[in-house]
C-alpha positions in Angstrom: 26.0 17.1 -7.3 27.5 15.0 -4.5 27.8 11.2 -5.0 25.6 9.0 -2.9 26.9 7.4 0.3 28.3 3.8 -0.3 25.4 2.5 1.9 22.9 4.3 -0.3 24.5 2.9 -3.5 24.5 -0.6 -2.1 20.8 -0.4 -1.0 19.8 1.0 -4.4 21.2 -2.1 -6.2 20.9 -5.0 -3.7 18.2 -7.6 -3.6 14.8 -6.6 -2.2 15.3 -9.0 0.7 18.5 -7.4 1.9 17.0 -3.9 1.4 14.0 -4.9 3.4 16.0 -6.5 6.2 18.3 -3.5 6.5 15.5 -0.9 6.5 13.1 -2.9 8.7 15.8 -3.6 11.3 17.1 0.0 11.3 13.7 1.5 11.6 12.7 -0.9 14.4 15.8 -0.2 16.4 15.6 3.6 15.9 12.0 3.9 17.1 12.7 1.5 20.0 15.3 4.1 21.2 13.0 7.0 20.5 10.1 5.4 22.4 12.3 5.0 25.5 12.5 8.8 25.6 8.8 9.0 26.0 7.4 5.9 27.9 10.0 4.7 30.4 8.4 6.7 33.2 5.3 4.5 33.1 7.1 1.7 35.1 7.1 3.9 38.2 3.9 4.6 40.2 5.2 7.8 42.0 3.3 6.6 45.0 2.9 9.3 47.7 3.3 12.2 45.3 0.1 14.2 44.8 -1.0 17.6 43.6 -4.3 19.4 43.5 -6.2 16.3 44.7 -4.8 13.9 42.1 -1.9 11.5 41.9 1.3 13.0 40.5 1.6 10.3 37.9 -1.8 11.2 36.5 -0.6 14.8 36.2 2.6 13.5 34.4 0.5 11.6 31.9 -1.8 14.5 31.3 1.1 16.9 30.9 2.9 14.7 28.4 -0.3 13.9 26.6 -1.1 17.6 26.2 2.3 18.2 24.5 1.9 15.1 22.4 -1.7 16.1 21.4 -0.6 19.6 20.4 2.2 18.1 18.4 -0.2 16.0 16.4 -2.2 19.1 15.3 1.1 20.9 14.4 2.2 17.7 12.6 -0.8 17.8 10.2 1.0 20.7 8.5 4.6 20.2 9.4 4.9 16.4 8.7 2.8 16.5 5.5 4.9 19.3 4.0 8.3 18.0 5.1 10.6 17.0 2.3 13.0 14.0 2.5 16.0 16.2 3.0 14.7 17.6 6.3 13.8 14.3 8.0 17.1 13.4 9.8 17.7 17.0 11.0 14.0 17.2 12.2 14.3 13.9 14.1 17.6 14.9 15.7 16.2 18.2 16.9 13.0 16.7 18.3 14.7 13.9 20.3 17.3 16.3 21.7 14.7 18.6 23.0 12.8 15.7 24.5 15.9 14.4 26.3 16.9 17.8 27.7 13.3 18.1 29.0 13.7 15.0 31.1 16.9 16.4 32.6 15.1 19.6 33.5 12.2 17.6 34.9 14.6 15.8 37.3 16.3 19.0 38.4 13.1 21.0 39.0 10.9 20.5 42.2 7.4 19.0 41.8 4.9 20.1 40.6 6.8 22.8 38.7 8.6 20.1 36.7 5.4 19.1 35.0 6.0 21.8 32.3 9.1 19.8 31.2 7.0 16.6 30.7 4.8 18.8 28.4 8.0 19.8 26.6 9.0 16.2 26.3 5.8 15.2 24.6 5.6 18.3 22.3 8.6 17.4 20.0 8.2 13.6 20.2 4.7 13.7 18.7 6.1 14.7 15.3 8.9 12.1 15.2 6.7 9.1 14.1 5.6 10.8 10.8 9.2 11.8 10.1 10.5 8.2 10.5 7.6 6.7 8.6 8.3 9.0 5.7 11.4 6.9 5.0 9.2 3.8 4.6 5.9 4.7 2.9 5.1 4.3 -0.8 7.3 1.2 -1.3 6.3 -2.3 -2.5 7.6 -3.6 0.8 5.8 -1.0 3.0 3.9 -3.8 4.8 7.0 -5.3 6.1 8.8 -2.0 6.8 5.7 -0.4 8.3 4.9 -3.4 10.5 8.5 -3.6 11.7 8.5 0.0 12.6 5.1 -0.2 14.2 5.7 -3.2 16.4 8.7 -1.4 17.8 6.4 0.6 20.0 4.8 -2.6 21.3 8.2 -4.1 22.1 9.8 -0.9 23.2 6.9 0.0 25.5 7.8 -3.1 27.6 11.6 -2.8 26.9 11.8 0.8 28.0 9.9 0.1 31.2 12.0 -2.9 31.9 15.2 -0.8 31.5 13.7 2.0 33.6 12.8 -0.5 36.3 16.3 -2.0 36.2 18.0 1.4 36.6 16.0 1.9 39.8 16.6 -1.6 41.2 20.2 -2.0 40.2 21.6 1.5 40.3 19.3 3.0 43.0 18.0 5.7 40.5 15.1 7.6 41.9 11.7 7.7 40.2 12.2 11.3 39.3 15.7 10.7 37.7 14.8 7.4 36.1 13.3 8.8 32.8 16.4 10.9 32.1 18.8 8.2 32.9 16.9 5.8 30.7 16.8 8.3 27.9 20.5 8.9 28.2 21.2 5.2 27.8 19.3 5.0 24.6 20.5 8.3 23.0 23.8 7.2 21.4 22.3 4.1 19.8 19.5 6.3 18.6 22.0 8.5 16.7 23.6 5.5 15.1 20.3 4.1 13.9 19.2 7.5 12.6 22.4 7.8 10.6 21.8 4.3 9.1 18.1 4.9 8.2 18.9 8.2 6.6 21.1 6.4 4.0 18.2 4.4 2.4 17.4 5.6 -1.2 14.1 7.2 -2.2 11.3 4.9 -3.6 12.1 3.5 -7.0 10.1 3.9 -10.2 8.6 0.4 -9.5 7.5 1.5 -6.0 5.8 4.5 -7.4 4.0 2.4 -10.0 2.7 0.0 -7.4 1.9 2.4 -4.5 1.6 5.8 -6.1 4.1 8.6 -5.9 4.3 10.4 -2.5 4.8 14.1 -2.5 4.5 16.8 0.2 1.0 18.1 0.5 -0.1 21.8 0.4 -3.1 23.0 2.5 -5.2 22.8 -0.6 -4.2 19.2 -1.2 -5.2 18.3 2.4 -8.6 19.9 2.1 -9.3 18.2 -1.2 -8.4 14.8 0.1 -10.4 15.3 3.3 -13.6 16.4 1.5 -13.2 13.7 -1.1 -13.3 10.9 1.5 -15.0 12.7 4.4 -17.6 10.1 5.6 -15.0 7.3 5.4 -12.4 9.4 7.2 -14.9 10.1 10.0 -15.5 6.4 10.5 -11.7 5.7 10.5 -10.7 8.6 12.7 -13.3 7.7 15.4 -12.3 4.0 15.3 -8.7 5.1 15.7 -9.5 7.5 18.5 -11.0 4.6 20.5 -7.9 2.5 19.8 -5.6 5.4 20.8 -7.5 5.9 24.1 -7.3 2.2 25.0 -3.7 1.9 23.9 -2.6 5.0 25.9 -4.5 3.8 29.0 -3.0 0.4 28.8 0.5 1.8 28.3 0.5 4.5 30.9 -1.3 2.6 33.7 -0.4 -1.1 33.1 1.9 -0.9 36.1 -1.0 0.2 38.3 -3.2 -2.5 36.9 -0.6 -5.2 37.6 -0.2 -3.8 41.1 -3.9 -4.3 41.7 -3.4 -7.9 40.5 -0.5 -8.3 43.0 2.1 -8.7 40.1 5.3 -6.8 41.0 7.8 -8.3 38.5 8.7 -5.5 36.0 9.9 -8.2 33.5 6.2 -9.0 32.8 6.2 -5.9 30.5 8.8 -7.3 28.1 7.4 -10.8 28.2 3.8 -9.8 27.3 4.8 -7.2 24.7 7.4 -9.4 23.0 4.8 -12.1 22.4 2.3 -9.5 21.0 5.0 -8.0 18.8 5.9 -11.3 17.1 2.3 -12.2 16.3 1.3 -8.8 15.1 4.4 -8.5 12.9 3.8 -11.8 11.2 0.2 -11.2 10.5 0.6 -7.6 9.1 3.8 -8.2 7.2 2.1 -11.2 5.4 -0.2 -8.6 3.6 2.8 -7.7 1.4 2.0 -10.7 -0.6 -1.3 -9.1 -1.7 -0.6 -7.0 -4.8 -4.1 -5.7 -5.4 -4.4 -2.6 -3.2 -8.2 -2.7 -2.9 -8.2 -6.3 -1.8 -5.5 -5.5 0.7 -7.6 -2.6 2.0 -10.6 -4.9 2.5 -8.4 -7.4 4.4 -7.0 -4.5 6.5 -10.6 -3.7 7.6 -11.1 -7.4 8.5 -8.0 -7.6 10.6 -9.0 -4.4 12.6 -12.5 -5.9 13.1 -11.0 -9.2 14.3 -8.8 -7.2 16.7 -11.8 -5.4 18.2 -13.5 -8.7 18.7 -10.4 -10.2 20.4 -10.4 -7.3 22.9 -14.0 -8.0 24.0 -13.3 -11.8 24.1 -10.2 -11.3 26.3 -12.1 -9.1 28.7 -14.9 -11.7 29.1 -12.5 -14.6 29.5 -10.6 -12.7 32.2 -13.7 -11.7 34.1 -14.8 -15.4 34.1 -11.3 -16.3 35.4 -10.7 -18.6 32.5 -7.3 -17.1 31.6 -4.3 -15.7 33.7 -3.5 -12.0 33.9 -0.5 -12.6 31.6 -2.5 -14.4 28.9 -5.2 -11.7 29.3 -2.7 -8.8 28.7 -1.3 -10.7 25.7 -4.8 -11.2 24.2 -5.8 -7.6 24.8 -2.5 -6.4 23.3 -2.9 -8.5 20.2 -6.5 -7.3 19.7 -5.5 -3.7 20.3 -2.5 -3.7 18.1 -4.1 -5.5 15.2 -6.0 -2.2 14.7 -3.5 0.3 16.1 -0.6 -0.9 14.1 -2.6 -0.9 10.9 -3.5 2.7 11.3 0.0 3.7 12.1 1.5 2.0 9.1 -0.2 0.2 6.2 -3.9 1.0 6.4 -3.5 4.5 5.1 -0.8 3.5 2.7 -3.1 1.0 1.0 -5.9 3.6 1.1 -3.8 6.1 -0.9 -2.6 3.4 -3.3 -6.2 2.1 -3.9 -7.5 5.5 -5.1 -4.1 6.6 -6.5 -4.1 10.1 -5.1 -0.8 11.8 -4.7 -0.5 12.5 -1.0 1.4 11.3 2.2 0.5 8.8 4.9 1.9 11.3 7.4 -1.1 13.6 6.8 -3.6 10.9 7.5 -1.8 9.6 10.5 -1.6 13.0 12.1 -5.2 13.8 11.3 -6.3 10.7 13.1 -3.7 11.1 15.9 -4.8 14.7 16.7 -8.3 13.5 17.3 -7.2 10.4 19.0 -5.2 12.2 21.6 -8.0 14.7 22.3 -10.1 11.6 23.2 -7.4 10.1 25.2 -6.9 13.2 27.2 -10.7 13.4 27.9 -10.8 9.8 29.2 -7.8 10.3 31.6 -9.5 13.4 33.0 -12.8 11.5 33.4 -11.1 8.6 35.1 -9.3 10.7 37.6 -12.0 13.3 38.4 -15.3 11.8 37.3 -15.1 8.0 38.0 -14.9 6.1 41.2 -13.7 2.9 39.5 -10.2 1.6 40.2 -7.7 1.3 37.3 -8.5 -2.4 36.6 -12.3 -2.0 36.6 -12.1 1.1 34.4 -9.8 -0.7 32.0 -12.2 -3.6 31.6 -15.1 -1.3 31.0 -13.2 0.6 28.4 -12.3 -2.6 26.7 -15.9 -3.6 26.2 -16.7 -0.1 24.8 -13.8 -0.3 22.3 -14.8 -3.7 21.2 -18.4 -2.9 20.5 -18.3 0.7 19.3 -15.0 0.1 17.4 -16.5 -2.8 15.5 -19.5 -0.7 14.4 -17.2 2.1 13.2 -14.8 -0.1 11.2 -17.8 -1.9 9.6 -19.2 1.5 8.5 -15.8 2.4 7.0 -15.7 -0.9 5.1 -19.1 -0.3 3.5 -18.3 3.3 2.7 -15.0 2.6 0.9 -16.4 -0.4 -0.9 -19.1 1.9 -2.3 -16.5 4.6 -3.1 -14.3 2.2 -4.9 -17.2 0.8 -7.0 -17.9 4.3 -8.4 -14.2 5.5 -8.6 -12.8 6.0 -12.1 -10.5 3.2 -13.0 -7.3 4.1 -14.9 
């Protein structure tokens, strides 16, 4: 038996604060680098490029989303069954494929290069669950999960800012920009992956507080789904709406800002940095709540508040009571109060409340697979079935998410409250 790496030994014995700081910072930086491999292309508009009656950028979004969506269905099995020993190799393989795909995209004439955007999204869809596997089932999962999750708020703006900078400062074309940006982030990505892979597994105390996490068989997945089926339907549909809205905001924010006559690409990092800080503080503070059921109730309340904030932000903007920047920050906070929860601590607390041996990865990928089907449908509807411009469509979608999402998350709360009341207590 090989002895643990010195970093692993130190992390096993150090104070919880230093373990949390190391792990949270490493996970945040790792996924920031990974996210740049996926989303940097959103800063470009690819104006003048069209294919089959639609803008080339829409086809890029659809192609990547198809790969990402298929990856989520594959991930239901792969990620839920993946053991700890395979995470680092799995992540390395996925990000390498995604980076090479951008190179082939740049080298191949349009529209034939769209296949390589599909191949970029296909591996990246499984990376989130692999990274979160390092963090789940710990007493500090709120802080760790929130730190990881806000990385894709911050990194969305950061990746687009760097992508825009490569075009402005280096004269990189829109077609080469995604690969150049990915290459800039790849070496730091390898360093942070090495550092994250050195954290020790959950301790006995972690398992007592949050339930032991083990790979799930197909039978385990069916049992869990049937046990909580009505509640999972509420949660998955609510998450689907958040995914649709979040993807639309991420992929087409540049087009929305252009309609508002805002051309400064630094607005992405300004708005997303403010959103990241607020969401991180709110969600990480839930770590102080030891009772898992109480935390699950508060998680529902935060998601519901986020849904309301999206609707309020849309109304204030339409009344011209707030600026576009404040509007995008409000919408981002409302959106990510829900989206971050589902991608980190919501399902972790659900498992801990009912003390069922399982993994967060299974639940995230179950919800994600449905979410991206919905997201794909909305993009297709916007491009081929709606005459609204990006801004008007975004506002309409915000109102739908606010109202319907509030109804769904309220239904989930009442279901799980009833389920917990009748659940055997150990």
